[in-house]
C-alpha positions as CSV (number, residue, x, y, z in Angstrom):
1,X,82.0,98.8,99.2
2,X,80.2,100.5,102.0
3,X,83.4,101.8,103.5
4,X,84.4,103.2,100.1
5,X,81.2,105.1,99.8
6,X,81.5,106.4,103.3
7,X,85.0,107.8,102.7
8,X,84.0,109.3,99.4
9,X,80.9,110.9,101.0
10,X,83.1,112.4,103.7
11,X,85.5,113.9,101.1
12,X,82.6,115.4,99.2
13,X,81.0,116.8,102.3
14,X,84.4,118.2,103.4
15,X,84.9,120.0,100.0
16,X,81.3,121.4,100.1
17,X,82.0,122.7,103.6
18,X,85.2,124.5,102.5
19,X,83.5,126.0,99.5
20,X,80.6,127.2,101.6
21,X,82.9,128.8,104.1
22,X,84.8,130.6,101.3
23,X,81.5,131.7,99.7
24,X,80.0,133.1,102.9
25,X,83.3,134.9,103.7
26,X,82.8,136.9,100.5
27,X,85.8,135.7,98.5
28,X,84.1,132.9,96.4
29,X,83.1,132.7,92.8
30,X,79.5,133.4,93.4
31,X,80.2,136.3,95.7
32,X,82.5,137.8,93.0
33,X,79.9,137.2,90.3
34,X,77.2,139.0,92.3
35,X,79.5,141.9,93.0
36,X,80.4,142.1,89.2
37,X,76.7,142.0,88.2
38,X,75.8,144.7,90.8
39,X,78.7,146.9,89.5
40,X,77.2,146.8,86.0
41,X,73.9,148.4,87.0
């Protein structure tokens, strides 16, 4: 059971890391949303 949680945690952390890299590079969903909201003003 502990091994299962460990691999699942690693996968979740890996996905979070990829999403964070994409967001900080300016091509993510949040970055696009902020640009859209700024363009409305």
